[in-house]
PyMOL Python script that loads the backbone (N, CA, C, O; Angstrom):
from pymol import cmd

cmd.read_pdbstr("""\
ATOM      1  N   MET A   1     -22.211  11.464   8.018  1.00  0.00           N
ATOM      2  CA  MET A   1     -22.978  11.615   6.953  1.00  0.00           C
ATOM      3  C   MET A   1     -24.175  12.542   7.079  1.00  0.00           C
ATOM      4  O   MET A   1     -24.991  12.229   7.947  1.00  0.00           O
ATOM      5  N   LYS A   2     -24.432  13.698   6.316  1.00  0.00           N
ATOM      6  CA  LYS A   2     -25.366  14.737   6.572  1.00  0.00           C
ATOM      7  C   LYS A   2     -26.349  14.155   6.155  1.00  0.00           C
ATOM      8  O   LYS A   2     -26.257  13.334   5.243  1.00  0.00           O
ATOM      9  N   THR A   3     -27.753  14.530   6.872  1.00  0.00           N
ATOM     10  CA  THR A   3     -29.067  13.990   6.662  1.00  0.00           C
ATOM     11  C   THR A   3     -29.700  15.242   5.459  1.00  0.00           C
ATOM     12  O   THR A   3     -29.882  16.420   5.765  1.00  0.00           O
ATOM     13  N   LEU A   4     -29.929  14.733   4.262  1.00  0.00           N
ATOM     14  CA  LEU A   4     -30.617  15.631   3.496  1.00  0.00           C
ATOM     15  C   LEU A   4     -32.101  15.531   3.473  1.00  0.00           C
ATOM     16  O   LEU A   4     -32.645  14.428   3.415  1.00  0.00           O
ATOM     17  N   HIS A   5     -32.724  16.561   3.512  1.00  0.00           N
ATOM     18  CA  HIS A   5     -34.196  16.544   3.535  1.00  0.00           C
ATOM     19  C   HIS A   5     -34.641  17.387   2.397  1.00  0.00           C
ATOM     20  O   HIS A   5     -35.687  16.941   1.926  1.00  0.00           O
ATOM     21  N   VAL A   6     -34.246  18.363   1.842  1.00  0.00           N
ATOM     22  CA  VAL A   6     -34.516  19.048   0.753  1.00  0.00           C
ATOM     23  C   VAL A   6     -33.482  19.096  -0.550  1.00  0.00           C
ATOM     24  O   VAL A   6     -32.293  18.828  -0.377  1.00  0.00           O
ATOM     25  N   PHE A   7     -33.876  19.368  -1.554  1.00  0.00           N
ATOM     26  CA  PHE A   7     -33.222  19.461  -2.789  1.00  0.00           C
ATOM     27  C   PHE A   7     -32.285  20.550  -2.672  1.00  0.00           C
ATOM     28  O   PHE A   7     -31.189  20.416  -3.216  1.00  0.00           O
ATOM     29  N   ASP A   8     -32.590  21.760  -1.956  1.00  0.00           N
ATOM     30  CA  ASP A   8     -31.245  22.560  -2.040  1.00  0.00           C
ATOM     31  C   ASP A   8     -29.993  21.944  -0.819  1.00  0.00           C
ATOM     32  O   ASP A   8     -28.870  22.445  -0.778  1.00  0.00           O
ATOM     33  N   ASP A   9     -30.351  20.995  -0.044  1.00  0.00           N
ATOM     34  CA  ASP A   9     -29.009  20.127   0.748  1.00  0.00           C
ATOM     35  C   ASP A   9     -28.351  19.493  -0.163  1.00  0.00           C
ATOM     36  O   ASP A   9     -27.126  19.481  -0.037  1.00  0.00           O
ATOM     37  N   ILE A  10     -28.851  18.920  -1.114  1.00  0.00           N
ATOM     38  CA  ILE A  10     -28.334  18.300  -2.389  1.00  0.00           C
ATOM     39  C   ILE A  10     -27.338  19.211  -2.927  1.00  0.00           C
ATOM     40  O   ILE A  10     -26.135  19.058  -2.718  1.00  0.00           O
ATOM     41  N   GLN A  11     -27.915  20.325  -3.740  1.00  0.00           N
ATOM     42  CA  GLN A  11     -27.092  21.157  -4.128  1.00  0.00           C
ATOM     43  C   GLN A  11     -25.961  21.554  -3.327  1.00  0.00           C
ATOM     44  O   GLN A  11     -24.837  21.290  -3.753  1.00  0.00           O
ATOM     45  N   HIS A  12     -26.078  22.057  -2.403  1.00  0.00           N
ATOM     46  CA  HIS A  12     -24.830  22.203  -1.524  1.00  0.00           C
ATOM     47  C   HIS A  12     -23.981  21.069  -0.895  1.00  0.00           C
ATOM     48  O   HIS A  12     -22.967  21.360  -0.261  1.00  0.00           O
ATOM     49  N   VAL A  13     -24.273  20.107  -1.016  1.00  0.00           N
ATOM     50  CA  VAL A  13     -23.282  18.847  -0.769  1.00  0.00           C
ATOM     51  C   VAL A  13     -22.539  18.479  -2.210  1.00  0.00           C
ATOM     52  O   VAL A  13     -21.402  18.007  -2.249  1.00  0.00           O
ATOM     53  N   TYR A  14     -23.394  18.779  -3.464  1.00  0.00           N
ATOM     54  CA  TYR A  14     -22.873  18.527  -4.529  1.00  0.00           C
ATOM     55  C   TYR A  14     -21.856  19.784  -4.909  1.00  0.00           C
ATOM     56  O   TYR A  14     -20.990  19.550  -5.753  1.00  0.00           O
ATOM     57  N   SER A  15     -21.913  20.854  -4.434  1.00  0.00           N
ATOM     58  CA  SER A  15     -20.762  21.902  -4.518  1.00  0.00           C
ATOM     59  C   SER A  15     -19.489  21.506  -3.719  1.00  0.00           C
ATOM     60  O   SER A  15     -18.303  21.609  -4.034  1.00  0.00           O
ATOM     61  N   GLU A  16     -20.127  20.984  -2.502  1.00  0.00           N
ATOM     62  CA  GLU A  16     -18.820  20.765  -1.508  1.00  0.00           C
ATOM     63  C   GLU A  16     -18.067  19.507  -2.052  1.00  0.00           C
ATOM     64  O   GLU A  16     -16.857  19.396  -1.855  1.00  0.00           O
ATOM     65  N   PHE A  17     -18.847  18.463  -2.803  1.00  0.00           N
ATOM     66  CA  PHE A  17     -18.132  17.241  -3.432  1.00  0.00           C
ATOM     67  C   PHE A  17     -17.331  17.812  -4.384  1.00  0.00           C
ATOM     68  O   PHE A  17     -16.119  17.776  -4.172  1.00  0.00           O
ATOM     69  N   VAL A  18     -17.738  18.337  -5.398  1.00  0.00           N
ATOM     70  CA  VAL A  18     -16.845  18.884  -6.310  1.00  0.00           C
ATOM     71  C   VAL A  18     -15.850  19.765  -5.930  1.00  0.00           C
ATOM     72  O   VAL A  18     -14.808  19.598  -6.565  1.00  0.00           O
ATOM     73  N   GLU A  19     -15.821  20.760  -5.000  1.00  0.00           N
ATOM     74  CA  GLU A  19     -14.819  21.428  -4.669  1.00  0.00           C
ATOM     75  C   GLU A  19     -13.601  20.645  -3.805  1.00  0.00           C
ATOM     76  O   GLU A  19     -12.419  20.988  -3.803  1.00  0.00           O
ATOM     77  N   ASN A  20     -14.118  19.633  -3.153  1.00  0.00           N
ATOM     78  CA  ASN A  20     -13.215  18.926  -2.178  1.00  0.00           C
ATOM     79  C   ASN A  20     -11.913  18.735  -2.576  1.00  0.00           C
ATOM     80  O   ASN A  20     -11.698  17.990  -3.533  1.00  0.00           O
ATOM     81  N   LYS A  21     -10.963  19.307  -1.978  1.00  0.00           N
ATOM     82  CA  LYS A  21      -9.733  18.753  -2.339  1.00  0.00           C
ATOM     83  C   LYS A  21      -9.048  17.278  -1.945  1.00  0.00           C
ATOM     84  O   LYS A  21      -8.018  16.702  -2.294  1.00  0.00           O
ATOM     85  N   LYS A  22      -9.914  17.031  -1.233  1.00  0.00           N
ATOM     86  CA  LYS A  22      -9.468  15.513  -0.786  1.00  0.00           C
ATOM     87  C   LYS A  22      -9.490  14.530  -1.755  1.00  0.00           C
ATOM     88  O   LYS A  22      -8.854  13.483  -1.636  1.00  0.00           O
ATOM     89  N   TYR A  23     -10.207  14.808  -2.742  1.00  0.00           N
ATOM     90  CA  TYR A  23     -10.453  13.895  -3.946  1.00  0.00           C
ATOM     91  C   TYR A  23      -9.869  14.280  -5.200  1.00  0.00           C
ATOM     92  O   TYR A  23     -10.580  14.576  -6.160  1.00  0.00           O
ATOM     93  N   PRO A  24      -8.682  14.293  -5.244  1.00  0.00           N
ATOM     94  CA  PRO A  24      -7.657  14.897  -6.608  1.00  0.00           C
ATOM     95  C   PRO A  24      -8.135  14.151  -7.516  1.00  0.00           C
ATOM     96  O   PRO A  24      -8.091  14.694  -8.620  1.00  0.00           O
ATOM     97  N   LYS A  25      -8.739  12.748  -7.508  1.00  0.00           N
ATOM     98  CA  LYS A  25      -8.733  11.967  -8.267  1.00  0.00           C
ATOM     99  C   LYS A  25     -10.219  11.848  -9.010  1.00  0.00           C
ATOM    100  O   LYS A  25     -10.507  10.999  -9.854  1.00  0.00           O
ATOM    101  N   LEU A  26     -10.997  12.775  -8.560  1.00  0.00           N
ATOM    102  CA  LEU A  26     -12.323  12.844  -9.152  1.00  0.00           C
ATOM    103  C   LEU A  26     -12.355  13.100 -10.541  1.00  0.00           C
ATOM    104  O   LEU A  26     -13.319  12.654 -11.164  1.00  0.00           O
ATOM    105  N   GLU A  27     -11.427  13.775 -11.182  1.00  0.00           N
ATOM    106  CA  GLU A  27     -11.399  13.829 -12.732  1.00  0.00           C
ATOM    107  C   GLU A  27     -10.795  12.603 -13.476  1.00  0.00           C
ATOM    108  O   GLU A  27     -10.865  12.523 -14.702  1.00  0.00           O
ATOM    109  N   SER A  28     -10.224  11.688 -12.742  1.00  0.00           N
ATOM    110  CA  SER A  28      -9.930  10.518 -13.486  1.00  0.00           C
ATOM    111  C   SER A  28     -11.053   9.450 -13.272  1.00  0.00           C
ATOM    112  O   SER A  28     -10.919   8.343 -13.793  1.00  0.00           O
ATOM    113  N   LEU A  29     -12.169   9.753 -12.513  1.00  0.00           N
ATOM    114  CA  LEU A  29     -13.330   8.797 -12.790  1.00  0.00           C
ATOM    115  C   LEU A  29     -14.029   9.004 -13.906  1.00  0.00           C
ATOM    116  O   LEU A  29     -14.031  10.173 -14.292  1.00  0.00           O
ATOM    117  N   ASN A  30     -14.776   8.033 -14.708  1.00  0.00           N
ATOM    118  CA  ASN A  30     -15.779   8.199 -15.393  1.00  0.00           C
ATOM    119  C   ASN A  30     -17.038   9.006 -14.887  1.00  0.00           C
ATOM    120  O   ASN A  30     -17.102   9.254 -13.683  1.00  0.00           O
ATOM    121  N   ASN A  31     -18.056   9.436 -15.743  1.00  0.00           N
ATOM    122  CA  ASN A  31     -19.273  10.085 -15.204  1.00  0.00           C
ATOM    123  C   ASN A  31     -20.049   9.031 -14.336  1.00  0.00           C
ATOM    124  O   ASN A  31     -20.761   9.540 -13.472  1.00  0.00           O
ATOM    125  N   ARG A  32     -20.049   7.948 -14.386  1.00  0.00           N
ATOM    126  CA  ARG A  32     -20.671   6.675 -13.828  1.00  0.00           C
ATOM    127  C   ARG A  32     -19.822   6.842 -12.193  1.00  0.00           C
ATOM    128  O   ARG A  32     -20.357   7.102 -11.115  1.00  0.00           O
ATOM    129  N   GLY A  33     -18.894   6.683 -12.372  1.00  0.00           N
ATOM    130  CA  GLY A  33     -17.533   6.886 -10.939  1.00  0.00           C
ATOM    131  C   GLY A  33     -18.128   7.955 -10.266  1.00  0.00           C
ATOM    132  O   GLY A  33     -18.643   7.757  -9.165  1.00  0.00           O
ATOM    133  N   LYS A  34     -18.128   9.349 -10.913  1.00  0.00           N
ATOM    134  CA  LYS A  34     -18.426  10.407 -10.285  1.00  0.00           C
ATOM    135  C   LYS A  34     -19.759  10.110  -9.660  1.00  0.00           C
ATOM    136  O   LYS A  34     -19.974  10.446  -8.495  1.00  0.00           O
ATOM    137  N   THR A  35     -20.598   9.538 -10.333  1.00  0.00           N
ATOM    138  CA  THR A  35     -22.045   9.580  -9.575  1.00  0.00           C
ATOM    139  C   THR A  35     -21.878   8.616  -8.394  1.00  0.00           C
ATOM    140  O   THR A  35     -22.181   8.949  -7.248  1.00  0.00           O
ATOM    141  N   ARG A  36     -21.424   7.504  -8.685  1.00  0.00           N
ATOM    142  CA  ARG A  36     -21.290   6.519  -7.708  1.00  0.00           C
ATOM    143  C   ARG A  36     -20.656   7.077  -6.361  1.00  0.00           C
ATOM    144  O   ARG A  36     -21.370   7.018  -5.360  1.00  0.00           O
ATOM    145  N   SER A  37     -19.595   7.522  -6.266  1.00  0.00           N
ATOM    146  CA  SER A  37     -18.881   8.150  -5.594  1.00  0.00           C
ATOM    147  C   SER A  37     -19.692   9.218  -4.874  1.00  0.00           C
ATOM    148  O   SER A  37     -19.713   9.105  -3.649  1.00  0.00           O
ATOM    149  N   PHE A  38     -20.292  10.127  -5.353  1.00  0.00           N
ATOM    150  CA  PHE A  38     -21.208  11.181  -4.970  1.00  0.00           C
ATOM    151  C   PHE A  38     -22.298  10.565  -4.009  1.00  0.00           C
ATOM    152  O   PHE A  38     -22.508  10.930  -2.852  1.00  0.00           O
ATOM    153  N   PHE A  39     -22.840   9.739  -4.577  1.00  0.00           N
ATOM    154  CA  PHE A  39     -24.140   9.103  -3.711  1.00  0.00           C
ATOM    155  C   PHE A  39     -23.665   8.281  -2.684  1.00  0.00           C
ATOM    156  O   PHE A  39     -24.272   8.309  -1.614  1.00  0.00           O
ATOM    157  N   ASN A  40     -22.668   7.538  -2.816  1.00  0.00           N
ATOM    158  CA  ASN A  40     -22.277   6.788  -1.654  1.00  0.00           C
ATOM    159  C   ASN A  40     -21.754   7.646  -0.772  1.00  0.00           C
ATOM    160  O   ASN A  40     -21.715   7.137   0.348  1.00  0.00           O
ATOM    161  N   GLN A  41     -21.295   8.840  -0.817  1.00  0.00           N
ATOM    162  CA  GLN A  41     -20.712   9.641   0.034  1.00  0.00           C
ATOM    163  C   GLN A  41     -21.939  10.373   1.214  1.00  0.00           C
ATOM    164  O   GLN A  41     -21.907  10.418   2.444  1.00  0.00           O
ATOM    165  N   TYR A  42     -22.945  10.875   0.246  1.00  0.00           N
ATOM    166  CA  TYR A  42     -24.181  11.450   0.897  1.00  0.00           C
ATOM    167  C   TYR A  42     -25.414  10.988   1.079  1.00  0.00           C
ATOM    168  O   TYR A  42     -26.303  11.621   1.649  1.00  0.00           O
ATOM    169  N   PHE A  43     -25.557   9.570   0.480  1.00  0.00           N
ATOM    170  CA  PHE A  43     -27.021   8.975   0.580  1.00  0.00           C
ATOM    171  C   PHE A  43     -26.614   7.638   1.213  1.00  0.00           C
ATOM    172  O   PHE A  43     -25.455   7.225   1.218  1.00  0.00           O
ATOM    173  N   GLU A  44     -27.873   6.870   1.854  1.00  0.00           N
ATOM    174  CA  GLU A  44     -27.698   5.740   1.720  1.00  0.00           C
ATOM    175  C   GLU A  44     -27.878   5.208   0.559  1.00  0.00           C
ATOM    176  O   GLU A  44     -28.702   5.692  -0.217  1.00  0.00           O
ATOM    177  N   MET A  45     -27.182   4.186   0.262  1.00  0.00           N
ATOM    178  CA  MET A  45     -27.437   3.541  -1.161  1.00  0.00           C
ATOM    179  C   MET A  45     -27.418   2.103  -1.020  1.00  0.00           C
ATOM    180  O   MET A  45     -26.534   1.443  -0.475  1.00  0.00           O
ATOM    181  N   ILE A  46     -28.753   1.570  -1.705  1.00  0.00           N
ATOM    182  CA  ILE A  46     -29.141   0.002  -1.573  1.00  0.00           C
ATOM    183  C   ILE A  46     -28.374  -0.528  -2.836  1.00  0.00           C
ATOM    184  O   ILE A  46     -28.695  -0.403  -4.018  1.00  0.00           O
ATOM    185  N   GLU A  47     -27.091  -1.259  -2.200  1.00  0.00           N
ATOM    186  CA  GLU A  47     -26.446  -1.844  -3.298  1.00  0.00           C
ATOM    187  C   GLU A  47     -26.930  -3.293  -3.578  1.00  0.00           C
ATOM    188  O   GLU A  47     -27.605  -3.895  -2.743  1.00  0.00           O
ATOM    189  N   GLY A  48     -26.535  -3.901  -4.896  1.00  0.00           N
ATOM    190  CA  GLY A  48     -27.319  -4.579  -5.589  1.00  0.00           C
ATOM    191  C   GLY A  48     -26.801  -4.861  -7.078  1.00  0.00           C
ATOM    192  O   GLY A  48     -26.508  -5.966  -7.536  1.00  0.00           O
ATOM    193  N   TRP A  49     -26.757  -3.774  -7.657  1.00  0.00           N
ATOM    194  CA  TRP A  49     -26.361  -3.461  -8.939  1.00  0.00           C
ATOM    195  C   TRP A  49     -25.255  -3.026  -9.018  1.00  0.00           C
ATOM    196  O   TRP A  49     -25.276  -1.869  -9.436  1.00  0.00           O
ATOM    197  N   HIS A  50     -24.023  -3.492  -8.764  1.00  0.00           N
ATOM    198  CA  HIS A  50     -22.719  -2.923  -8.728  1.00  0.00           C
ATOM    199  C   HIS A  50     -22.446  -2.679 -10.096  1.00  0.00           C
ATOM    200  O   HIS A  50     -22.072  -1.529 -10.328  1.00  0.00           O
ATOM    201  N   TYR A  51     -22.536  -3.514 -11.155  1.00  0.00           N
ATOM    202  CA  TYR A  51     -22.106  -3.557 -12.382  1.00  0.00           C
ATOM    203  C   TYR A  51     -23.213  -3.048 -13.606  1.00  0.00           C
ATOM    204  O   TYR A  51     -23.057  -3.238 -14.812  1.00  0.00           O
ATOM    205  N   THR A  52     -24.320  -2.381 -12.979  1.00  0.00           N
ATOM    206  CA  THR A  52     -25.215  -1.878 -13.938  1.00  0.00           C
ATOM    207  C   THR A  52     -25.077  -0.101 -13.477  1.00  0.00           C
ATOM    208  O   THR A  52     -24.345   0.430 -12.642  1.00  0.00           O
ATOM    209  N   GLU A  53     -25.979   0.421 -14.295  1.00  0.00           N
ATOM    210  CA  GLU A  53     -25.825   1.948 -14.339  1.00  0.00           C
ATOM    211  C   GLU A  53     -27.280   2.228 -13.486  1.00  0.00           C
ATOM    212  O   GLU A  53     -27.694   3.386 -13.522  1.00  0.00           O
ATOM    213  N   GLN A  54     -28.012   1.300 -12.781  1.00  0.00           N
ATOM    214  CA  GLN A  54     -29.197   1.567 -11.804  1.00  0.00           C
ATOM    215  C   GLN A  54     -28.423   1.469 -10.747  1.00  0.00           C
ATOM    216  O   GLN A  54     -27.480   0.683 -10.661  1.00  0.00           O
ATOM    217  N   ILE A  55     -28.856   2.436  -9.692  1.00  0.00           N
ATOM    218  CA  ILE A  55     -28.559   2.532  -8.278  1.00  0.00           C
ATOM    219  C   ILE A  55     -29.883   3.029  -7.622  1.00  0.00           C
ATOM    220  O   ILE A  55     -30.633   3.710  -8.321  1.00  0.00           O
ATOM    221  N   VAL A  56     -30.229   2.744  -6.339  1.00  0.00           N
ATOM    222  CA  VAL A  56     -31.025   2.988  -5.625  1.00  0.00           C
ATOM    223  C   VAL A  56     -30.290   3.790  -4.156  1.00  0.00           C
ATOM    224  O   VAL A  56     -29.366   3.376  -3.455  1.00  0.00           O
ATOM    225  N   ILE A  57     -31.089   5.056  -4.033  1.00  0.00           N
ATOM    226  CA  ILE A  57     -30.725   5.592  -2.961  1.00  0.00           C
ATOM    227  C   ILE A  57     -32.011   6.157  -2.058  1.00  0.00           C
ATOM    228  O   ILE A  57     -33.109   6.434  -2.540  1.00  0.00           O
ATOM    229  N   ARG A  58     -31.720   6.249  -0.922  1.00  0.00           N
ATOM    230  CA  ARG A  58     -32.535   6.839  -0.057  1.00  0.00           C
ATOM    231  C   ARG A  58     -32.742   8.438   0.317  1.00  0.00           C
ATOM    232  O   ARG A  58     -31.845   8.982   0.960  1.00  0.00           O
ATOM    233  N   PHE A  59     -33.747   9.094  -0.021  1.00  0.00           N
ATOM    234  CA  PHE A  59     -33.470  10.503   0.148  1.00  0.00           C
ATOM    235  C   PHE A  59     -34.908  10.934   0.679  1.00  0.00           C
ATOM    236  O   PHE A  59     -35.886  10.774  -0.051  1.00  0.00           O
ATOM    237  N   ASN A  60     -35.050  11.554   2.121  1.00  0.00           N
ATOM    238  CA  ASN A  60     -35.961  12.115   2.734  1.00  0.00           C
ATOM    239  C   ASN A  60     -37.199  10.948   2.753  1.00  0.00           C
ATOM    240  O   ASN A  60     -38.369  11.060   2.388  1.00  0.00           O
ATOM    241  N   GLN A  61     -36.565   9.934   3.250  1.00  0.00           N
ATOM    242  CA  GLN A  61     -37.141   8.736   4.092  1.00  0.00           C
ATOM    243  C   GLN A  61     -37.918   8.134   2.515  1.00  0.00           C
ATOM    244  O   GLN A  61     -39.053   7.678   2.650  1.00  0.00           O
ATOM    245  N   GLN A  62     -37.526   8.137   1.580  1.00  0.00           N
ATOM    246  CA  GLN A  62     -38.088   7.528   0.363  1.00  0.00           C
ATOM    247  C   GLN A  62     -37.191   6.885  -0.410  1.00  0.00           C
ATOM    248  O   GLN A  62     -36.095   7.445  -0.357  1.00  0.00           O
ATOM    249  N   TYR A  63     -37.217   5.757  -1.238  1.00  0.00           N
ATOM    250  CA  TYR A  63     -36.166   5.150  -1.875  1.00  0.00           C
ATOM    251  C   TYR A  63     -36.398   5.496  -3.389  1.00  0.00           C
ATOM    252  O   TYR A  63     -37.493   5.503  -3.950  1.00  0.00           O
ATOM    253  N   PHE A  64     -35.178   5.780  -3.956  1.00  0.00           N
ATOM    254  CA  PHE A  64     -35.563   6.521  -5.674  1.00  0.00           C
ATOM    255  C   PHE A  64     -34.530   5.409  -6.254  1.00  0.00           C
ATOM    256  O   PHE A  64     -33.533   5.073  -5.616  1.00  0.00           O
ATOM    257  N   SER A  65     -34.835   4.915  -7.418  1.00  0.00           N
ATOM    258  CA  SER A  65     -34.252   4.020  -8.431  1.00  0.00           C
ATOM    259  C   SER A  65     -33.709   5.115  -9.379  1.00  0.00           C
ATOM    260  O   SER A  65     -34.495   5.926  -9.868  1.00  0.00           O
ATOM    261  N   LEU A  66     -32.192   5.164  -9.691  1.00  0.00           N
ATOM    262  CA  LEU A  66     -31.709   6.235 -10.328  1.00  0.00           C
ATOM    263  C   LEU A  66     -31.019   5.338 -11.701  1.00  0.00           C
ATOM    264  O   LEU A  66     -30.325   4.340 -11.510  1.00  0.00           O
ATOM    265  N   ASP A  67     -31.298   5.808 -12.922  1.00  0.00           N
ATOM    266  CA  ASP A  67     -30.621   5.122 -14.065  1.00  0.00           C
ATOM    267  C   ASP A  67     -29.308   6.282 -14.457  1.00  0.00           C
ATOM    268  O   ASP A  67     -29.436   7.218 -15.247  1.00  0.00           O
ATOM    269  N   THR A  68     -28.288   6.006 -13.831  1.00  0.00           N
ATOM    270  CA  THR A  68     -27.150   6.894 -14.017  1.00  0.00           C
ATOM    271  C   THR A  68     -26.660   6.752 -15.473  1.00  0.00           C
ATOM    272  O   THR A  68     -25.771   7.529 -15.819  1.00  0.00           O
ATOM    273  N   GLY A  69     -26.983   6.134 -16.094  1.00  0.00           N
ATOM    274  CA  GLY A  69     -26.543   6.016 -17.434  1.00  0.00           C
ATOM    275  C   GLY A  69     -27.214   7.079 -18.568  1.00  0.00           C
ATOM    276  O   GLY A  69     -26.814   7.304 -19.711  1.00  0.00           O
ATOM    277  N   SER A  70     -28.260   7.596 -17.925  1.00  0.00           N
ATOM    278  CA  SER A  70     -28.990   8.835 -18.249  1.00  0.00           C
ATOM    279  C   SER A  70     -28.708  10.120 -17.749  1.00  0.00           C
ATOM    280  O   SER A  70     -29.311  11.126 -18.123  1.00  0.00           O
ATOM    281  N   ALA A  71     -27.673  10.110 -16.788  1.00  0.00           N
ATOM    282  CA  ALA A  71     -27.136  11.333 -16.362  1.00  0.00           C
ATOM    283  C   ALA A  71     -26.283  12.118 -17.139  1.00  0.00           C
ATOM    284  O   ALA A  71     -25.368  11.646 -17.814  1.00  0.00           O
ATOM    285  N   PRO A  72     -26.582  13.410 -17.054  1.00  0.00           N
ATOM    286  CA  PRO A  72     -25.694  14.328 -17.679  1.00  0.00           C
ATOM    287  C   PRO A  72     -24.239  14.194 -17.497  1.00  0.00           C
ATOM    288  O   PRO A  72     -23.927  13.218 -16.814  1.00  0.00           O
ATOM    289  N   ASP A  73     -23.242  14.940 -17.940  1.00  0.00           N
ATOM    290  CA  ASP A  73     -21.701  15.155 -17.172  1.00  0.00           C
ATOM    291  C   ASP A  73     -22.006  15.475 -15.958  1.00  0.00           C
ATOM    292  O   ASP A  73     -22.886  16.324 -15.817  1.00  0.00           O
ATOM    293  N   PHE A  74     -21.421  14.937 -14.863  1.00  0.00           N
ATOM    294  CA  PHE A  74     -21.382  15.073 -13.389  1.00  0.00           C
ATOM    295  C   PHE A  74     -20.998  16.537 -13.018  1.00  0.00           C
ATOM    296  O   PHE A  74     -21.484  17.186 -12.092  1.00  0.00           O
ATOM    297  N   MET A  75     -19.932  16.994 -14.000  1.00  0.00           N
ATOM    298  CA  MET A  75     -19.263  18.145 -13.690  1.00  0.00           C
ATOM    299  C   MET A  75     -20.138  19.474 -14.358  1.00  0.00           C
ATOM    300  O   MET A  75     -19.695  20.622 -14.321  1.00  0.00           O
ATOM    301  N   ASP A  76     -21.224  19.171 -14.863  1.00  0.00           N
ATOM    302  CA  ASP A  76     -22.037  20.391 -15.454  1.00  0.00           C
ATOM    303  C   ASP A  76     -23.156  20.322 -14.549  1.00  0.00           C
ATOM    304  O   ASP A  76     -24.157  19.608 -14.608  1.00  0.00           O
ATOM    305  N   ARG A  77     -22.755  21.337 -13.555  1.00  0.00           N
ATOM    306  CA  ARG A  77     -23.652  21.524 -12.299  1.00  0.00           C
ATOM    307  C   ARG A  77     -25.115  21.817 -12.671  1.00  0.00           C
ATOM    308  O   ARG A  77     -25.996  21.276 -12.004  1.00  0.00           O
ATOM    309  N   GLU A  78     -25.416  22.582 -13.621  1.00  0.00           N
ATOM    310  CA  GLU A  78     -26.858  23.022 -14.046  1.00  0.00           C
ATOM    311  C   GLU A  78     -27.665  21.745 -14.739  1.00  0.00           C
ATOM    312  O   GLU A  78     -28.827  21.501 -14.415  1.00  0.00           O
ATOM    313  N   LYS A  79     -27.012  21.025 -15.631  1.00  0.00           N
ATOM    314  CA  LYS A  79     -27.344  20.027 -16.249  1.00  0.00           C
ATOM    315  C   LYS A  79     -27.778  18.726 -15.252  1.00  0.00           C
ATOM    316  O   LYS A  79     -28.750  17.972 -15.261  1.00  0.00           O
ATOM    317  N   TYR A  80     -26.912  18.805 -14.630  1.00  0.00           N
ATOM    318  CA  TYR A  80     -26.689  17.356 -13.307  1.00  0.00           C
ATOM    319  C   TYR A  80     -27.762  17.594 -12.342  1.00  0.00           C
ATOM    320  O   TYR A  80     -28.368  16.634 -11.866  1.00  0.00           O
ATOM    321  N   MET A  81     -28.026  18.722 -12.036  1.00  0.00           N
ATOM    322  CA  MET A  81     -28.871  19.210 -10.972  1.00  0.00           C
ATOM    323  C   MET A  81     -30.273  18.829 -11.503  1.00  0.00           C
ATOM    324  O   MET A  81     -31.040  18.040 -10.951  1.00  0.00           O
ATOM    325  N   MET A  82     -30.471  19.419 -12.510  1.00  0.00           N
ATOM    326  CA  MET A  82     -31.737  19.600 -13.412  1.00  0.00           C
ATOM    327  C   MET A  82     -32.405  18.048 -13.648  1.00  0.00           C
ATOM    328  O   MET A  82     -33.607  17.795 -13.573  1.00  0.00           O
ATOM    329  N   TRP A  83     -31.208  16.975 -13.985  1.00  0.00           N
ATOM    330  CA  TRP A  83     -31.282  15.958 -14.330  1.00  0.00           C
ATOM    331  C   TRP A  83     -31.911  15.100 -12.748  1.00  0.00           C
ATOM    332  O   TRP A  83     -32.894  14.360 -12.751  1.00  0.00           O
ATOM    333  N   LEU A  84     -31.151  15.398 -11.614  1.00  0.00           N
ATOM    334  CA  LEU A  84     -31.267  14.660 -10.371  1.00  0.00           C
ATOM    335  C   LEU A  84     -32.800  15.210  -9.806  1.00  0.00           C
ATOM    336  O   LEU A  84     -33.691  14.515  -9.316  1.00  0.00           O
ATOM    337  N   ARG A  85     -32.801  16.572 -10.022  1.00  0.00           N
ATOM    338  CA  ARG A  85     -34.297  16.865  -9.378  1.00  0.00           C
ATOM    339  C   ARG A  85     -35.680  16.304  -9.881  1.00  0.00           C
ATOM    340  O   ARG A  85     -36.722  16.161  -9.242  1.00  0.00           O
ATOM    341  N   GLU A  86     -35.358  15.975 -11.433  1.00  0.00           N
ATOM    342  CA  GLU A  86     -36.400  15.106 -12.264  1.00  0.00           C
ATOM    343  C   GLU A  86     -36.354  13.686 -11.350  1.00  0.00           C
ATOM    344  O   GLU A  86     -37.346  13.224 -10.786  1.00  0.00           O
ATOM    345  N   GLN A  87     -35.265  13.202 -11.323  1.00  0.00           N
ATOM    346  CA  GLN A  87     -35.154  11.670 -10.865  1.00  0.00           C
ATOM    347  C   GLN A  87     -35.788  11.550  -9.517  1.00  0.00           C
ATOM    348  O   GLN A  87     -36.505  10.597  -9.214  1.00  0.00           O
ATOM    349  N   LEU A  88     -35.452  12.729  -8.563  1.00  0.00           N
ATOM    350  CA  LEU A  88     -36.266  12.564  -7.175  1.00  0.00           C
ATOM    351  C   LEU A  88     -37.595  13.199  -7.046  1.00  0.00           C
ATOM    352  O   LEU A  88     -38.084  13.265  -5.918  1.00  0.00           O
ATOM    353  N   SER A  89     -38.269  13.696  -8.103  1.00  0.00           N
ATOM    354  CA  SER A  89     -39.530  13.991  -8.022  1.00  0.00           C
ATOM    355  C   SER A  89     -40.624  12.836  -8.254  1.00  0.00           C
ATOM    356  O   SER A  89     -41.824  13.099  -8.181  1.00  0.00           O
TER     357      SER A  89
END
""", "prot")
cmd.dss("prot")
cmd.show_as("cartoon", "prot")
cmd.util.cbc("prot")
cmd.orient("prot")
């Protein structure tokens, strides 16, 4: 797992994740599934709310609670990154 320190790191791994050919089933996941899969791969996720839209991730030595129900379409890079930047500030 890469250590992500700045938001640019997140943008880089997002692109890597979306373009990764090892995950051809990405398009078969719903928005929440894509988001959870992405965070699970690149962040320390604090589980506990498996069946809700709330997830807690660790980024840059801090914990953030994200409401993935308010997330825009995961595949819309510009809107998704804007939403995520707001969540992490």
